[in-house]
SEFI-320521 format. One record per residue: residue in one letter; x, y, z of N, C-alpha, C, CB in turn. Coordinates in steps of 0.2 Angstrom, whole numbers, plus 5000, padded with zeros to 4 digits. Atoms other than C-alpha are relative to their C-alpha. Glycine has a CB too. Layout:
N
AXYZXYZXYZXYZ;...
REM end
This chain:
306
M499450014997487349905111500449944997500049995008;K499750065004487649735103500250024993499549945000;F499849975007487649825086500750045000499550044997;F499449964999489049945092500649955001499950055005;F499550054998490049795099500249964993499749955005;A499850045006489949705082500450054995499349984996;I499649965005490549855072500750015003499650075000;F499349984997491949915084500549945001499950035007;F499550054999492649745089500149954994499849965006;T500050055005492149625075500350024994499349974999;L499749985007492549725060500650045001499450054997;N499449964999493949835067500549955003499950065004;F499450034996494949735080500149934998499850015007;S499950075002494649565072500550004994499449974998;L499550005005495849625059500650045003499850044993;A499449964998497649675064500150064997500649955000;D499949935003498349845060499450045001500349994993;E500749964998496749915068499650004994500250075002;G500550015005495549845056500349994993499650064999;G499650025007496849795042500150074996499549964996;N499949935004497049985038500750025001499550055003;S499349994998498949985038500250064996500449944998;F499749945003500050135033500249984993500650035004;W499650015006500950045019499549974995500549955001;F500450025005500050015002500449944996499850054995;C499650055002500749844997500050004992499749935002;G500050005007501349834979500150074997499549974997;Q499949935003501650024977500650014996499950055005;F499450005003503349994971500149944995500750015004;A499950055004503849884956500650014996499349994995;S499450015004505049874941500450075000499849994993;L499549945001506550004940499950045006499850034994;L500149964994506150064958500650045002499749965005;A499449974997507950104962500450044995500449945003;V499649965005508550184946499950075001499749984993;P500149934999508950364949499550044995500750035000;K500549965004507650484943500350054996499450035005;N499849945005507850614929499950065004499650004994;I500049934997508250794934499350034998500650044998;G500649965002506750904935499349975004499950004993;W500750024998504850874938499749944996499550055000;K500450055003503850714935499350005004500349934999;I500650014996502050674940499749934998499450064998;D500350075001501250504943499350015002500349955005;S500750014998499350484942499949935001499650044994;K500150074998498950324951499449985002500649985005;L500650034997497350224952500249945003499549994994;Y499850064996497450094965499349975002500450025007;Y500650034999495949974966500149945004499649994994;L500050074996495649834979499349975000500250025007;N500650044999494249704979500249945005499749974993;Q499750054995494549604995499449985005500550045004;K500550034995493649505008500349975006499549954997;A499850034994493849425025499549965003500450045005;S500550044996492949285034500449965005499749954995;S499750044995493349205050499549995006500650045003;L500450014994492749145067500450035006499849935002;D499749964994493149255083499749985006500050074999;Q500350024994492949215101500250065005500449945004;F499949944996492649375112500049985007499550054998;A500050014993492749405130499449975004500250075003;N500650034997491049355134499949934998499350044997;N500050075002491449185126499549984995499949955006;E500550025006490149195112500450004994499550065001;P499750005007490849145095499650044996500049924998;V500349955005490549265081500349984994500250075002;D499850015007490649225063499950074996499649954996;K500049945003491049375052500249994992500450055003;N499950005007491049405033500050074998499549954996;I499949935002491749565026500250004993500550045005;T499749995007491949625008500150074999499549974994;S499949935000492649785003500350024993500650035005;K499749985006492949874986500250075001499449994994;T499749944999494050024987500450034995500450005007;S499649975005494750144975500450075002499650024993;Y499649944999496150274977500250034993500649995005;L499749975006496650404964500550055003499450044996;F499449964997498350474969500350054995500649955002;L499649955004499250624962500750015004499650074999;E499350004996501150614966500550044996500249925000;P499449965003502250754960500749995003499850085001;T499350014997504150724962500450054997500249934997;F499549965002505550844961500749975001499950075003;T499350025000507350794957500550054999500149934995;P499549955001508650924960500649984996500150045006;N499450015004510150944949500650015005500150054994;T499450004994511350904964500149935002499850055005;L499950064997512050754972500150005008500749974997;W499950014993511950694990500449945002499350015004;L499650064999513350574996500149964994499649965006;G499950035007513650544978499449974997500549945001;G500650025003511850494975499550054998499749955005;Q500549955002510350574967499450005004499849984993;P500649994996509050644979499450014996500150055005;S500749985002507150664975499550005005499849954994;F500549994995505650714984499349994997500150075003;T500650015003503850664982499550015006499949934998;L500649994996502150714990499449974997499950075002;A500650045002500650594988499450015004500249935000;E500749994997498850624991499549974995499950085001;A500550045004497250534985499350025002500149935000;V500750004999495450554983499849935000499550044995;A500150084999494550384988499349995000500449985006;Y500750024999492950294987500049935003499650004993;D500050074997492450134997499349985000500350005007;F500650044998490950014997500249945003499649994993;S499950064996491049895011499349975003500550015005;K500650034997489749775018500349945004499549984995;G499850054995489849645032499449975003500550025005;S500550044995488849515042500349975006499649954996;V499850034994489049465059499549965003500250065005;T500550054998488249305066500249985007499949944995;Y499850034993488249265085499749935000499650055005;D500150075000488349075086499549985005500649965000;N500450024994487549065103499250014999500250035006;S500749985000485949155099499849994992499950085002;G500250005007485949145080499850064997499449954999;A500249945002485649325078500650034995499950055006;T499549975005486449415063499950074999499949964993;E500049935002486949595060500350014993500450045006;N499849985007487049665042500350075000499549994995;L499749935000488249815040500250024993500650005005;S499749975006488649925025500250075000499449994994;Q499749945000489550075020500250024993500750005005;N499949985007489650185005500350085001499450004996;I499749944998490850335007500550034995500350005007;W499549965004491950464998500550035005499750054995;G499649974995493450545006500750024997500149975006;I499349995002495350585005500549965004500250085001;S499550044997496850485010500450045005500549964995;N499549974996498250525022500550044995500449955004;M499549975004499650635016500749965001500150085001;Y499450045000501250545011500650034997499949934997;P499349985002502950635010500549954999500250065005;Y499550055001504350535003500650034997499749954995;G499449985003506150565000500549944999500350055005;E499650055001507550454993500750034998499749954995;I499449995003509350454988500249934996500650025005;A499850065004509850334973500650014997499450004995;W499450015003511450274966500049964994500649985005;N500050045006511950194950500849984998499750034994;Q499450025002513450094945499949944994500549975006;E500150045005513350014928499349965000500549944999;N500650035000511949884929499650005007500049924998;H500350004993511649904948499850075002500649985004;N500349944997510550034956499749985007499450034995;W500250014994510150054974499850075003500549975005;L500249944997509250184985499949985008499450024997;V500250004994508850225003499450055000500550025006;Y500649955000507150315007499850015007499549974996;I500449994994506150385021499350034998500350065005;M500749985002504250405020499650015007499749944996;G500549994994502950475032499350004998500250075003;G500750005001501150465035499750055005499749935002;I500449954997500150615040499349995001500250074997;P500750024999498450575047499550064998499849985007;F500449955003497550695035499449984997500450044994;G500550035003496350575028499449995004500249944997;N500650024996494550525033500149945004499449994995;Y499950064995494550415048499450015005500750015003;N500550014995493150355059500049935003499250024998;P499950074998493450205071499449964999500250015007;K500650045001491650155068499949974993499450045003;N500150025007491850135049500349934999500450054996;I499850065002492049965041500750004997499549974995;N499349995003493550035031500150075000500049974993;N499849934999494450195032500550024994500350025007;F499549975004495550305020500650025004499750054995;G499549984996496550375034500149955005499950075003;T499850044995497450285048499850025007500749985000;G500149974994497050405062500650015004499549965004;H499450004996498850405067500650024995500249945004;Y499449995004500650465061500349934999500450055004;A499650065001501850335054500650024997499649954995;L499449985003503650335049500349934997500550035005;D499850065004504350215036500750014997499549984994;L499350005002506250175032500249944996500550025006;G499850075003507050055020500550024994499449974997;F499549995005508150025005499749964994500749985002;G500250035006507949964987500549984995499450044996;Y499550025005508949884973499749984994500449945003;T500250025006508749864955500649984996499650064996;Y499550025005509749764943499750004993500249925001;W500349985006509449824925500649994995499750075000;N499550015005510449754910499750024994500249925000;K500349975006510049864895500149964994500250075000;V499950045006510849744883499549944999500849975001;T500450065000509849584888499350025001500249955005;G500749984999508349684893499749985007499549984995;W500350034994508149594910500150055006500449945002;E500049954994507749694926499749965006499650064998;G500350024994507449644944500150055005500449935002;S500049954995506949754958499749975007499650064998;G500350014993506549744977500150065004500349935003;L500049954995506149864990499849975007499650064998;L500250034993506149815009500050065005500649955002;G500149944995505549935023499749985006499650054997;L500350014993505049945041499550065001500549995005;T500449954998503550045047499950015008499349994997;Y500149984992503450125065499350045000500650045003;N500649975000501650165069499950045007499449954999;F500149964994501250305082499349985003500150074999;I500650014997499750285094499450044997500050015007;N500649975003498050325087499650035006499549954997;P500249974994497450455100499250005000500150084999;Q500850015000495550425095499849945003499750014993;T500250074998495650245100500549975006499949954995;D499450034996497250225111500249944998499750005007;Y499750075003497750085099500650024996499449984995;K499449995003499450065093500249944995500650015005;N499850065004499849955078500849985001500050024992;G499350034999501449845079500550024994500049935000;L499549985005503049865069499949954994500749995003;D500150045006502749815051500650004995499450034996;S499550015005503949745038499649994993500549955001;H500350015007503549745019500649994995499550064998;L499550015006504449685003499650014994500349945000;D500349995007503849744985500649974995499850074999;Y499550025004504749654971499749994993500349935002;A500250015007504749634952500549974996499850074997;I499550035005505649534938499650014993500149935002;S500349995007505349594920500550004995499750075001;N499650005006506049604903499750054995500049934997;F500249955005506049744890500049964993500550065000;L500150045007505349654874500250054994499349984999;S499849955005505749814865500250075004499550024994;P499949944996506249994870499450035002500450054995;D500749974998504350034871499649955005499650014994;W500450054996503749874880500449965005499649954995;E499750044994504149794897499449965003500350055005;L500550054997503249634904500349975005499749954995;G499750034995503549554920499549975005500550045004;V500350034995503049464936500150055006500249935002;V500049964994502649564952499849975006499750074999;G500350034994502349524970500250045006500349935001;Y499849974994502449574988499949965006499550075001;V500150034994502549515006500050055005500749955001;Y500249954995501849605021500049965007499450044999;Y499950044993502349535039500150055006500649954999;Q500049964994501949615055500549975005499350015003;L499550034996503449595067499850005007500650044999;T500250004993502649645084499350015000500450065003;D500850004999500849635091499850075000499949965006;D500449944999499649775090499950015008499350004997;K500149994993499349855107499350045001500650045004;G500749974999497549895113499549964998500050074997;N500550045003496649755106499849945006500249964994;L500250054995495949595114500549955002499449964997;G499550054998497549495114500650014994499849935000;P499550005005499149465103499750004993500549945002;F500349995006498849515086500550024994499450055000;K499649995006499849515069499649994994500749975001;S500250015007499449535051500549974995499650064997;K499550025005500249445036499750004994500349935003;A500250005006500049445018500549994995499650064998;A499650015005500849385002499650004993500549945001;A500450005007500349404983500550004995499650075000;L499650005006500949374966499550034994500249934998;G500449985006500449454949500450024994499650075003;A499649995006500949524933499950084998499749964994;E500049935002501349694925500250014993500550045005;G499849985006501549784909500150074999499549974994;T499949935001502249954904500250024993500650025005;Y499949975007502250054888500350075001499350004996;F499749944999503450194886500050044993500849995001;W500049965006503350334873500250085001499350004997;K499849934999503850514870499550054996500750024997;S500449955004502850674864500450065001499250005003;G499649945000503950814860500649995005499650065001;E499550004995505150844875499749965006500250075002;Y500350044994503950744887500149934999499350025000;E500050084999504350564892499449985004500749985002;M500650034996502850464897500049925000499450024996;N500150075000502450284902499349995003500649975003;F500650034997500850184907500249935003499450014995;N499950064997501050044919499449975003500550005006;L500650044998499649914923500349945004499549994995;R499850064997499949784936499449985005500750015004;G500550034996498849664946500349955005499449984996;Y499850044995499049564962499449965003500450045006;Y500550044997498149414969500349975007499849944996;D499850024993498349374988499949925000499650035006;F500150084999498749184990500149995008500549974996;W499950014993499149215009499850065004500749985002;S500249954997498249325020499749985007499450044997;E500250024993498049325039499950065004500549965004;N500249954996497149445050500050074997500450015006;R500149955004496849565036499649984994500750044998;L500450015006495749585020500549974995499750064998;G499750025006496349485005499649994994500349935002;G500350015006495949464987500450034994499350045001;F499749975006496349564971500150075001499649984994;S499849935001497249734969500350014994500450025006;M499749985007497749834954500250075000499449994995;Y499849935001498749984950500050024993500850015003;A500049985007498550084934500450075001499350014997;V499649944998499950224934500250034993500649985004;F499749955005500250364921500550045002499450034996;T499549954998501850454922500250044995500749955002;I499749965005502450604913500650045003499450064998;Q499349974998504250674914500050064997500649954999;F500049935003504350864911500750014998499850055005;P499349995002505850924901500450045005500050034994;N499649964995507250994912500350064997500649965003;K499849945002507451174909500650045003499450055000;G499549974996508751204922500749994997500049985007;
REM end
């Protein structure tokens, strides 16, 4: 019974957003995010890797202090097809994306009860699939200025078990709304982008747990050293605005990170391609896992035959 208590409360509810498993993948947007997409189809193949840990002291209802130490190494391989029709909505360019991933996680943790000195060692090694993420946007351009509005959903299609140390799915639906802006001066090569959004989380029917309202900001500042190469600085801020409901008390998660990115652009016949590599290091993390994360994204733009 004590072992179950350690898993369910210490490893899950000691991290806000129900175990730190939030809907939003921090840093998923970077440079040129608000530039209207080219007409036709493009596909992003995205490898997302996290190497994170959390350590803290918690006081539970039985007044027994508990020390925990959690480490997690997780990989997602997303396939994200995007269609951009040859039409305008409200004067802007719409586009539609559906994202899905296969995933792998290795997590381990230890839980020490200070009063008794007893320690529980936990580990997990699993494969699975992520939630399904439909995404739609409308983007506008005026000279160096680009902006967009978007809507994104989270469908609980992924592997989820409330007893797991870490999960690929959230166990609940989510809805995310926001806007983005990109300044891109093609003469000087300088570019700056930011995307701000809010996530509403529906209740998890398996646990009767409801994550709070989340806010998030992804941003990037970069320079085109040549038509083929772009280098820059990236970062994100994640801030939970309201408490979770269904835990042991008021609970919010926060995170901020900085990193670097590089992108190489090239053509092969009629196909336009690029490869983007970016990494983030969390310098501020509260009630969620923190550490290092990385995106490796290969994009292919198919020629428009319409």
